[in-house]
C-alpha positions in Angstrom: 5.5 -28.4 -5.1 6.2 -26.1 -2.1 9.9 -26.0 -3.0 9.1 -24.9 -6.6 6.6 -22.3 -5.2 9.3 -20.9 -2.9 11.9 -20.7 -5.6 9.4 -18.8 -7.9 8.5 -16.4 -5.1 12.2 -15.9 -4.3 13.1 -14.9 -7.8 9.9 -12.9 -8.2 10.6 -10.8 -5.1 14.2 -10.3 -6.2 12.8 -9.2 -9.6 10.7 -6.5 -7.8 13.7 -5.0 -6.0 15.8 -5.1 -9.2 13.2 -3.2 -11.1 12.7 -0.6 -8.4 16.4 0.1 -8.5 16.7 -0.2 -12.3 13.8 2.1 -13.1 14.8 4.7 -10.5 18.4 4.7 -11.9 17.1 5.0 -15.5 14.8 7.9 -14.6 17.5 9.5 -12.4 18.3 12.4 -14.8 14.6 13.2 -15.3 13.8 12.9 -11.6 16.8 15.2 -10.8 15.4 17.9 -13.0 11.7 17.7 -12.0 12.6 17.6 -8.3 15.0 20.5 -8.5 12.1 23.1 -8.0 8.8 22.7 -6.2 7.1 24.4 -9.1 7.9 21.3 -11.2 5.9 19.0 -8.9 3.3 18.3 -11.6 6.0 17.1 -13.9 7.5 15.0 -11.2 4.2 13.4 -10.6 3.9 12.3 -14.2 7.3 10.7 -14.0 6.4 9.0 -10.6 3.2 7.7 -12.1 5.1 6.1 -15.0 7.5 4.6 -12.5 4.7 3.1 -10.3 2.7 1.8 -13.2 5.8 0.2 -14.9 6.7 -1.6 -11.7 3.2 -3.0 -11.3 3.3 -4.1 -14.9 6.6 -6.0 -14.8 5.5 -7.7 -11.5 2.4 -9.1 -13.3 -0.1 -6.9 -11.5 -3.2 -5.3 -13.1 -5.5 -2.8 -11.4 -9.3 -3.2 -11.4 -10.6 0.2 -10.3 -14.1 1.0 -9.1 -14.8 4.7 -8.4 -18.1 5.8 -6.8 -17.0 9.4 -7.4 -14.5 11.1 -9.7 -11.8 13.5 -8.7 -12.2 17.0 -10.0 -9.3 18.8 -11.5 -8.1 21.7 -9.3 -9.9 20.4 -6.2 -7.9 19.3 -3.1 -8.6 16.1 -1.1 -7.2 14.1 1.7 -6.8 10.5 0.4 -7.2 7.8 3.0 -6.4 4.3 1.9 -5.8 1.2 4.0 -2.1 0.3 4.2 -1.0 -3.3 3.9 1.9 -3.6 1.4 5.0 -1.9 -0.1 3.1 -1.7 -3.4 0.4 0.6 -2.0 2.3 3.6 -3.2 2.5 2.3 -6.8 -1.2 1.5 -6.7 -2.0 5.0 -5.5 0.1 6.6 -8.2 -1.7 4.5 -10.8 -5.2 5.3 -9.8 -4.9 9.1 -9.3 -4.0 11.1 -12.4 -4.1 14.3 -10.4 -1.1 15.1 -8.3 -1.0 14.5 -4.6 1.7 14.6 -1.9 2.5 11.7 0.3 2.9 12.1 4.1 5.3 9.3 5.1 7.7 8.2 7.8 11.1 9.8 7.7 12.9 6.5 7.9 12.2 5.8 4.2 14.4 8.7 3.3 17.4 6.4 4.2 16.7 4.0 1.3 19.5 4.4 -1.2 18.7 6.3 -4.3 14.9 6.1 -3.9 15.1 7.9 -0.5 16.9 10.9 -2.1 13.8 11.7 -4.2 11.4 10.7 -1.5 12.9 13.3 0.8 12.7 16.0 -1.9 9.0 15.4 -2.8 7.1 14.0 0.2 6.2 15.4 3.6 8.2 13.5 6.2 7.1 12.8 9.7 8.8 11.4 12.8 5.8 10.0 14.6 7.7 9.8 17.9 8.4 13.6 17.8 5.6 16.0 18.6 7.3 18.9 16.9 7.7 16.8 13.7 4.0 15.9 13.7 3.1 19.6 14.1 5.5 20.6 11.3 3.7 18.1 9.0 0.5 20.1 9.3 2.2 23.3 8.4 3.8 21.7 5.3 0.5 20.0 4.3 -1.3 23.4 4.6 1.3 25.0 2.3 0.9 22.2 -0.3 -2.9 22.3 -0.1 -2.8 26.0 -0.7 -1.0 25.3 -4.0 -3.9 23.2 -5.1 -2.5 19.7 -4.4 -4.1 16.9 -2.6 -2.5 15.0 0.3 -2.4 11.3 0.9 -2.1 10.0 4.5 -2.3 6.3 5.4 -4.5 6.8 8.5 -3.3 3.5 10.1 0.2 5.1 10.1 2.2 1.9 9.9 1.5 -1.5 8.4 0.7 -3.8 11.3 3.1 -6.7 11.9 0.2 -9.0 12.5 -1.3 -9.7 9.0 -4.4 -11.1 10.5 -5.5 -7.6 11.5 -8.0 -6.5 8.9 -7.6 -2.8 9.6 -5.5 -1.1 12.2 -6.7 1.8 14.4 -6.7 5.1 12.6 -4.7 8.2 13.8 -6.2 11.6 13.9 -4.0 13.5 11.4 -5.8 13.1 8.2 -9.2 14.1 9.7 -7.8 17.1 11.5 -6.3 18.3 8.3 -9.5 17.7 6.3 -11.6 19.7 8.8 -9.1 22.5 9.1 -9.2 23.0 5.3 -12.8 22.0 4.8 -11.9 19.5 2.1 -13.3 16.0 1.5 -11.9 12.8 2.9 -11.5 10.2 0.1 -11.8 6.7 1.6 -10.0 4.1 -0.5 -10.1 0.3 -0.1 -7.2 -1.8 -1.4 -8.6 -5.4 -1.3 -5.7 -7.4 -2.6 -2.4 -5.7 -1.9 -1.8 -7.8 1.3 -2.6 -11.0 -0.4 -0.6 -10.3 -3.5 2.5 -8.6 -2.0 2.6 -8.5 1.8 5.7 -7.9 3.9 6.0 -11.6 4.4 8.8 -12.5 2.0 7.7 -15.9 0.8 4.2 -15.0 -0.1 2.2 -13.4 -2.8 1.6 -13.8 -6.5 0.9 -11.8 -9.7 -2.7 -11.0 -10.4 -5.5 -8.4 -10.1 -5.4 -5.6 -7.5 -8.9 -4.4 -6.8 -9.3 -0.8 -5.7 -12.4 1.1 -4.7 -12.6 4.9 -4.4 -15.6 5.4 -2.2 -17.9 8.4 -2.2 -16.2 11.3 -0.7 -16.9 12.3 2.9 -17.4 16.0 3.2 -15.9 18.0 6.0 -17.6 21.3 5.3 -19.2 22.7 8.3 -17.4 20.4 10.7 -15.2 21.6 13.5 -12.2 20.1 15.1 -14.5 18.5 17.8 -15.9 16.4 15.0 -12.7 14.7 14.0 -13.4 11.6 16.0 -16.7 11.1 14.3 -15.2 11.7 10.9 -12.4 9.2 11.7 -14.9 6.6 12.8 -17.1 7.1 9.8 -14.0 6.5 7.5 -12.7 3.6 9.5 -16.2 1.9 9.6 -16.6 2.3 5.8 -13.3 0.7 4.9 -13.4 -2.0 7.6 -16.9 -3.1 6.5 -15.8 -3.2 2.9 -12.9 -5.5 3.8 -14.9 -7.8 6.0 -17.6 -8.2 3.4 -15.2 -8.8 0.5 -16.4 -12.1 -1.0 -13.5 -12.4 -3.5 -10.7 -12.5 -0.9 
């Protein structure tokens, strides 16, 4: 039975990569147009949402969303989900109908075809370069002033050790929220690691549960409070993952 399971997972994983490439290629003309000018970002986001939702669908995933609070059109937020899987981006696109901009590592810009649009639409960071990290804040400020939200995976990278429930958070998301006095939106992805981790021979189709927690306000906080804000967000998501009875 293990051999049959491995064969299924092998073809299922290949199916994923084929669909990512195929959909990106099919949408190439539309993506080229909507990424040609920054003013078209809202249109790009609609195309990106279709891309993300379509990939989840063909992979046999469905999303079960629980939201303690709804996003308000025109408001800006700093989205902070836990990061465990390469499908996290598709899940985020699926659950947020209002546009946000990803802050992501610059290495992803090297991915053929997909990296071309990633570079044109996301805020890229080289975490080993102090100047690059500072430039991220300047670019994020500019996007926030245009009424967009920003998504930062506060763990930074997906930990190699999959037994880690939640990796330590970095400061960037919380500094940004305080500087702009906008809410942090903690988000818990319960099943992405189980359903589609970076371990190749693992995973299965099924439900991806997502919880958008009550927003954590930063109004009135100063930069000295970023450690407390970071801990509050970490503790909330960490507790949610530890107490998950359906894992």
